[in-house]
C-alpha positions as CSV (number, residue, x, y, z in Angstrom):
1,M,22.8,36.5,-56.1
2,Q,22.8,34.8,-52.7
3,H,19.9,32.6,-53.9
4,T,21.5,31.9,-57.3
5,L,24.1,29.4,-58.5
6,V,25.9,30.3,-61.7
7,L,27.1,27.3,-63.7
8,E,29.3,26.9,-66.8
9,Y,27.3,26.6,-70.0
10,N,27.3,23.1,-71.5
11,N,29.1,21.6,-68.5
12,V,27.1,18.5,-67.8
13,A,29.4,17.3,-64.9
14,Q,29.0,20.7,-63.2
15,L,25.2,20.6,-63.7
16,E,25.0,17.1,-62.1
17,E,27.2,18.2,-59.2
18,A,24.9,21.2,-58.5
19,F,21.8,19.0,-58.3
20,A,23.6,16.4,-56.2
21,L,24.6,19.0,-53.7
22,H,21.5,21.3,-53.8
23,G,18.8,19.3,-55.5
24,K,16.2,19.6,-52.7
25,E,16.7,23.4,-52.6
26,L,16.7,24.2,-56.3
27,A,13.4,25.9,-57.4
28,C,14.4,26.2,-61.1
29,L,17.1,25.9,-63.7
30,M,17.2,28.8,-66.1
31,I,18.9,28.3,-69.5
32,E,19.1,30.4,-72.6
33,P,18.8,27.5,-75.2
34,I,21.0,29.3,-77.6
35,A,23.0,31.9,-75.8
36,G,23.1,35.2,-77.6
37,N,25.1,37.3,-75.2
38,M,28.4,35.4,-75.7
39,N,27.9,35.5,-79.4
40,F,26.0,32.4,-80.7
41,V,26.5,29.3,-78.5
42,R,23.9,26.6,-78.5
43,A,23.3,24.3,-75.7
44,S,24.5,20.8,-76.6
45,I,22.0,18.0,-76.9
46,P,23.5,16.0,-74.0
47,F,23.4,19.2,-71.8
48,M,19.8,20.0,-72.6
49,R,18.7,16.4,-72.2
50,R,20.4,16.1,-68.8
51,A,18.9,19.4,-67.7
52,R,15.4,18.1,-68.4
53,E,16.1,14.8,-66.6
54,L,17.6,16.5,-63.5
55,C,14.8,19.0,-63.2
56,T,12.2,16.2,-63.5
57,E,14.0,14.1,-60.9
58,H,14.4,16.8,-58.3
59,G,11.1,18.6,-58.9
60,A,12.7,21.9,-60.2
61,L,11.3,23.9,-63.0
62,L,13.1,24.0,-66.3
63,V,12.9,27.6,-67.5
64,L,13.9,28.5,-71.0
65,D,14.9,32.1,-71.6
66,E,13.7,32.6,-75.2
67,V,14.0,36.4,-75.2
68,M,16.4,36.2,-78.1
69,T,15.5,32.8,-79.7
70,G,11.7,33.1,-79.6
71,F,10.3,33.4,-83.1
72,R,13.8,34.0,-84.5
73,V,15.1,30.5,-84.7
74,A,11.7,28.9,-85.4
75,L,8.0,29.5,-85.0
76,G,8.0,27.3,-81.9
77,G,11.2,28.8,-80.6
78,A,14.4,27.0,-79.8
79,Q,12.5,24.5,-77.6
80,S,10.8,23.2,-80.8
81,V,14.3,22.6,-82.3
82,Y,15.4,20.6,-79.3
83,A,12.1,18.7,-79.1
84,K,12.9,17.2,-82.6
85,Q,16.2,15.8,-81.2
86,I,15.2,14.9,-77.6
87,P,12.1,12.8,-77.3
88,G,9.5,14.3,-74.9
89,F,11.5,17.5,-74.4
90,A,9.6,20.6,-73.2
91,P,10.4,23.3,-70.7
92,D,8.2,24.0,-67.6
93,M,8.2,27.7,-68.3
94,T,9.2,30.0,-71.2
95,V,10.2,33.7,-71.0
96,M,9.9,35.9,-74.0
97,G,10.7,39.6,-74.7
98,K,9.9,42.3,-77.2
99,V,10.1,39.9,-80.2
100,I,6.5,38.9,-79.3
101,G,5.5,42.6,-79.8
102,G,7.1,42.9,-83.2
103,G,9.9,44.8,-81.6
104,M,7.6,47.0,-79.4
105,P,8.0,47.0,-75.6
106,L,6.3,43.8,-74.5
107,A,7.3,40.7,-72.6
108,A,5.5,37.6,-71.4
109,F,6.0,34.2,-69.7
110,G,4.1,31.1,-70.0
111,A,4.2,27.8,-68.2
112,K,2.4,24.5,-67.7
113,R,-1.1,24.7,-66.1
114,S,0.1,23.4,-62.8
115,V,2.4,26.4,-62.5
116,M,0.2,29.1,-64.0
117,E,-2.6,28.2,-61.6
118,H,-0.6,29.7,-58.8
119,L,-1.1,33.2,-60.4
120,A,-4.0,35.4,-59.6
121,P,-6.9,35.2,-59.9
122,L,-6.7,31.4,-59.4
123,G,-3.7,31.5,-57.1
124,T,-2.0,33.7,-54.6
125,V,0.8,35.2,-56.7
126,Y,0.0,38.6,-58.2
127,Q,1.8,39.6,-61.3
128,A,1.4,42.9,-63.1
129,G,3.5,45.4,-65.1
130,T,3.2,48.9,-66.5
131,L,3.2,47.7,-70.1
132,S,1.1,44.5,-69.5
133,G,-1.5,44.2,-72.3
134,N,-0.4,47.4,-74.0
135,P,-2.8,47.5,-77.0
136,V,-0.3,49.0,-79.5
137,A,2.4,46.5,-78.7
138,T,-0.1,43.7,-78.7
139,A,-1.5,44.7,-82.1
140,C,2.1,44.8,-83.5
141,G,2.8,41.4,-82.1
142,L,-0.4,39.9,-83.6
143,A,0.5,41.4,-87.0
144,T,4.0,39.9,-86.7
145,L,2.7,36.5,-85.8
146,R,0.4,36.5,-88.9
147,L,3.4,37.3,-91.1
148,I,5.8,34.7,-89.7
149,S,3.1,32.0,-89.6
150,R,2.9,32.0,-93.4
151,P,4.0,28.7,-95.1
152,G,7.7,28.7,-96.0
153,F,8.6,31.8,-94.0
154,Y,11.2,30.1,-91.8
155,D,12.6,28.0,-94.7
156,A,13.3,31.2,-96.6
157,L,14.7,32.9,-93.5
158,A,17.1,30.0,-92.7
159,A,18.2,29.9,-96.4
160,K,19.2,33.6,-96.2
161,T,21.1,33.1,-93.0
162,Q,22.9,30.1,-94.3
163,A,23.8,31.9,-97.5
164,L,25.4,34.6,-95.3
165,T,27.2,32.2,-92.9
166,H,28.4,29.9,-95.7
167,G,29.7,32.8,-97.6
168,L,31.6,34.3,-94.7
169,L,33.1,30.9,-93.9
170,A,34.2,30.4,-97.5
171,A,35.7,33.9,-97.6
172,A,37.6,33.4,-94.4
173,T,38.8,29.9,-95.3
174,S,40.1,31.2,-98.7
175,A,42.0,33.9,-97.0
176,G,43.4,31.5,-94.3
177,V,41.7,33.3,-91.4
178,P,40.6,31.0,-88.5
179,F,36.8,31.1,-88.6
180,S,33.8,29.2,-87.3
181,V,30.2,29.9,-87.6
182,D,26.8,28.6,-86.6
183,S,23.2,29.5,-87.2
184,E,19.6,28.5,-86.5
185,G,16.7,30.1,-88.4
186,G,17.5,33.8,-88.5
187,M,20.0,33.9,-85.7
188,F,23.7,33.4,-86.3
189,G,27.2,34.0,-84.8
190,F,30.8,33.7,-85.9
191,F,34.1,33.4,-84.2
192,L,37.7,34.1,-85.3
193,M,38.8,30.7,-84.1
194,P,38.8,27.3,-85.9
195,D,36.3,25.6,-83.7
196,L,32.9,26.7,-82.2
197,P,33.2,27.5,-78.5
198,Q,30.9,25.8,-76.0
199,N,31.1,28.3,-73.1
200,Y,31.9,31.9,-72.2
201,S,35.5,31.4,-71.2
202,T,36.3,30.0,-74.7
203,V,34.4,32.7,-76.4
204,M,36.6,35.3,-74.7
205,Q,39.7,33.7,-76.2
206,T,38.8,35.3,-79.5
207,D,41.3,37.7,-80.8
208,S,39.6,41.0,-80.0
209,K,42.0,43.2,-82.0
210,R,41.3,41.1,-85.1
211,F,37.6,41.3,-84.5
212,N,37.7,45.1,-84.1
213,H,39.5,45.3,-87.4
214,L,36.9,43.2,-89.0
215,F,34.0,45.2,-87.5
216,H,35.3,48.6,-88.4
217,S,36.3,47.5,-91.9
218,M,32.9,46.0,-92.5
219,L,31.3,49.2,-91.1
220,D,33.3,51.2,-93.6
221,A,31.9,49.0,-96.3
222,G,28.3,49.7,-95.2
223,V,27.8,46.5,-93.2
224,Y,26.9,46.9,-89.5
225,F,27.6,43.8,-87.4
226,A,27.2,44.0,-83.7
227,P,30.2,46.0,-82.3
228,A,31.3,43.3,-79.8
229,L,32.5,39.8,-80.2
230,Y,30.0,38.5,-77.7
231,E,26.8,39.5,-79.5
232,A,24.8,37.3,-81.8
233,G,23.6,38.5,-85.2
234,F,20.1,38.4,-86.8
235,V,19.0,38.1,-90.4
236,S,15.5,39.4,-91.1
237,A,12.9,38.8,-93.8
238,A,13.7,42.3,-95.1
239,H,17.3,41.4,-96.0
240,T,17.6,40.7,-99.8
241,D,19.9,38.4,-101.7
242,A,21.8,41.5,-102.8
243,D,22.3,42.5,-99.1
244,I,23.8,39.0,-98.4
245,A,26.0,39.2,-101.6
246,H,27.3,42.6,-100.7
247,T,28.2,41.5,-97.2
248,V,30.1,38.4,-98.4
249,D,31.9,40.4,-101.1
250,A,33.0,43.0,-98.5
251,A,34.2,40.3,-96.1
252,K,36.3,38.7,-98.9
253,S,38.5,41.7,-99.3
254,I,38.7,42.4,-95.6
255,F,39.6,38.8,-94.7
256,A,42.3,38.9,-97.5
257,S,43.8,42.0,-95.7
258,M,43.9,40.1,-92.4
């Protein structure tokens, strides 16, 4: 940690201050474009735009952690979502996890040619791992890529996710329960508060007792959300309209009891 600065998510002023004080020393800025370990919190457009500008200005690499968002929010990952809203936006490096192996143990990173040329055999940096190029995981990953590349796949996935999130919001609103929700592609998150939080400290203001009641009640109804208020949720192509309807119906009665 002595070589790492930890900044508040979506805090543009703090980001600018860090570069003003340490710009010459910063090798990279690492960001999860949609944070999935403080529930679902997306980086704001101004924050992401400024991150790209500052990295370019100071010669630091902009590294996007797409371990959670890669192939879940879009075929091109979260970076493709931001590229539609920020002209010329692209990271210098992308890190991905087991999603590229269809859930099997696999990970990878990729970067611009100017960075990758530093790796062996072209460069002096040697990189290897026990599971590098594992044939079973790679085969699963290729099979997954073929499935998710089919026309309309992400439109259908997003529609399912939105049916779930809109249904939960309507159920909570009808019951008078403070509730906010956001989603992108197959990734979603909800909060027992009226407005979507922008950083970790705000997320942790969620009423944990009420969340625990919601979680265990939904579990009793056969619906398994993540058991902590700081975990994002995922809808998959395997979920059916009946699954979504059952989840929303269960939430209606539980919200009414809250």
